[in-house]
C-alpha positions in Angstrom: 16.3 -23.0 -6.7 16.2 -19.1 -5.7 12.7 -18.0 -6.0 13.4 -14.3 -6.6 11.3 -11.3 -8.5 7.2 -11.4 -7.6 5.0 -10.6 -10.1 0.6 -10.2 -10.4 -0.2 -11.5 -13.6 -3.1 -10.5 -15.1 -5.4 -10.9 -17.9 -5.0 -7.9 -20.4 -8.2 -8.9 -22.2 -10.6 -8.2 -18.5 -8.2 -6.7 -16.9 -8.6 -9.4 -14.1 -5.9 -10.4 -11.6 -5.5 -14.4 -11.6 -2.0 -15.1 -10.3 0.4 -14.4 -7.6 4.0 -15.3 -9.0 7.4 -16.4 -8.3 10.4 -16.2 -10.6 13.0 -18.8 -10.0 15.9 -16.8 -11.0 17.7 -20.2 -11.3 15.9 -21.8 -14.0 13.2 -18.4 -15.0 10.9 -21.1 -14.3 7.3 -19.4 -12.8 6.1 -20.5 -9.5 2.2 -19.7 -9.0 0.4 -19.4 -5.5 -2.3 -21.6 -5.1 -4.7 -20.6 -2.3 -6.6 -24.0 -1.2 -2.7 -25.5 -0.7 -1.2 -21.9 0.6 1.8 -22.5 -1.7 3.6 -22.1 -4.6 3.6 -24.6 -7.5 5.6 -24.5 -10.6 4.0 -24.2 -13.5 5.6 -24.5 -17.2 2.4 -23.5 -19.3 2.6 -19.6 -17.1 6.4 -19.9 -18.0 6.5 -20.6 -21.1 3.8 -17.4 -21.4 6.2 -14.9 -19.2 9.4 -16.3 -21.8 8.0 -16.5 -24.9 4.5 -15.4 -25.7 3.2 -12.9 -23.4 -0.2 -13.6 -23.6 -0.8 -12.0 -20.1 0.1 -9.1 -18.2 3.1 -9.8 -15.8 3.5 -6.4 -13.1 6.9 -6.8 -10.6 5.4 -5.7 -7.2 7.3 -5.7 -3.8 6.2 -8.2 -1.0 3.8 -6.4 0.6 1.4 -6.3 -2.5 2.4 -9.8 -2.8 1.3 -10.2 1.2 -2.0 -8.6 0.3 -2.6 -10.3 -2.7 -2.2 -13.9 -0.9 -4.6 -12.4 1.6 -7.2 -11.8 -0.8 -6.9 -15.3 -2.4 -5.5 -14.3 -5.3 -5.5 -17.8 -7.6 -8.9 -18.9 -6.3 -10.0 -19.6 -9.9 -7.8 -22.2 -10.5 -9.0 -24.9 -12.5 -10.6 -27.5 -10.7 -8.2 -30.1 -11.9 -5.2 -27.9 -11.7 -6.3 -27.5 -7.7 -6.7 -31.2 -7.1 -3.1 -31.9 -8.5 -2.0 -29.5 -6.0 -3.3 -31.2 -3.2 -2.9 -34.3 -4.2 0.7 -33.7 -5.3 1.6 -32.6 -1.6 4.9 -30.2 -3.0 5.0 -26.7 -3.7 7.0 -24.1 -1.6 4.8 -22.5 1.5 3.9 -19.0 0.6 5.4 -18.0 4.0 8.5 -19.2 3.1 8.3 -17.7 -0.1 6.6 -14.1 1.2 9.0 -14.0 4.4 5.8 -13.9 6.2 5.2 -16.9 8.9 2.1 -19.0 8.9 -1.5 -19.3 6.7 -4.1 -15.7 6.1 -6.3 -16.5 8.8 -9.3 -14.7 6.8 -11.5 -14.1 10.1 -8.5 -12.0 11.3 -8.8 -10.1 8.0 -12.4 -9.7 8.4 -12.0 -8.4 11.9 -9.3 -5.9 11.0 -11.3 -4.8 8.1 -14.5 -4.7 10.4 -12.2 -2.5 13.0 -11.3 -0.2 10.9 -15.3 0.6 9.8 -15.9 1.3 13.6 -13.3 4.0 14.2 -14.7 5.7 10.7 -17.1 8.4 11.8 -21.1 8.0 10.2 -21.4 9.2 7.0 -17.6 8.6 5.9 -17.2 6.6 2.7 -15.0 3.9 2.5 -13.5 1.0 -0.3 -15.2 -2.1 0.9 -14.4 -4.3 -1.9 -13.4 -3.8 -5.7 -15.1 -6.1 -8.8 -13.7 -6.5 -12.0 -14.9 -5.4 -15.2 -18.1 -7.7 -16.0 -18.6 -8.8 -12.0 -20.9 -6.2 -11.4 -23.8 -8.6 -10.5 -21.6 -9.6 -7.7 -20.6 -6.0 -6.5 -24.8 -5.6 -6.3 -25.0 -8.9 -4.3 -22.5 -7.4 -1.9 -23.6 -4.1 -1.9 -27.7 -5.3 -1.0 -25.8 -7.7 1.8 -24.5 -4.8 3.4 -27.1 -3.0 3.3 -29.8 -5.0 4.6 -27.3 -6.9 7.2 -27.0 -10.4 5.6 -23.6 -10.1 6.6 -24.9 -10.9 10.1 -21.1 -11.1 11.4 -19.8 -7.8 9.7 -22.6 -6.2 11.1 -22.9 -7.3 15.1 -19.2 -5.6 15.1 -19.5 -2.5 12.6 -23.7 -1.5 13.7 -25.9 -0.5 10.6 -24.2 0.3 6.8 -25.1 1.7 4.4 -23.0 1.2 0.5 -23.1 2.0 -2.7 -21.3 1.3 -5.9 -19.0 3.4 -7.6 -18.3 2.2 -11.3 -14.4 3.3 -12.3 -12.9 4.2 -15.4 -12.0 0.7 -16.5 -15.4 -0.5 -15.4 -14.4 -2.3 -12.5 -17.2 -1.9 -9.7 -16.2 -0.7 -6.2 -18.5 -1.7 -3.9 -18.2 1.6 -0.5 -19.6 1.3 2.7 -20.3 4.1 5.7 -21.4 3.7 9.0 -25.1 5.2 9.5 
């Protein structure tokens, strides 16, 4: 097995990113990333869609983009049965081997890195914290409120008080922006 081209798989109806996938160039099967196991697992249904049906969108991406999607835990919306099967089978290919990076993503390190970038910002300069897909505006509002009211205690301890705002994009996604006070 040789995993080659990397894809970001999205739903064309919602424009929501669903999976990070890698193509096995020997068999033309797709392997999908599962953040619960930090491994790529064979997905024959997605392989069939990729080869024949094309009900989903497949965007070719580079390694750096794939590493960012891994850090964002793309694929966390897998069905519980699929995630349970992946944990049970113990198989799959470590994401670090597929993406050419070592070890698992430490989400606290990602948060610290984002917080450090905020610390270095000038007060009043707006920066994107997160982007929510169409239909997830309520989650964006909760995130913005938590930033503004200081409920994200670990983050606020690192950055100091923050302002937040929501920006609706042309495609209907909602961006949470933050700025230091």
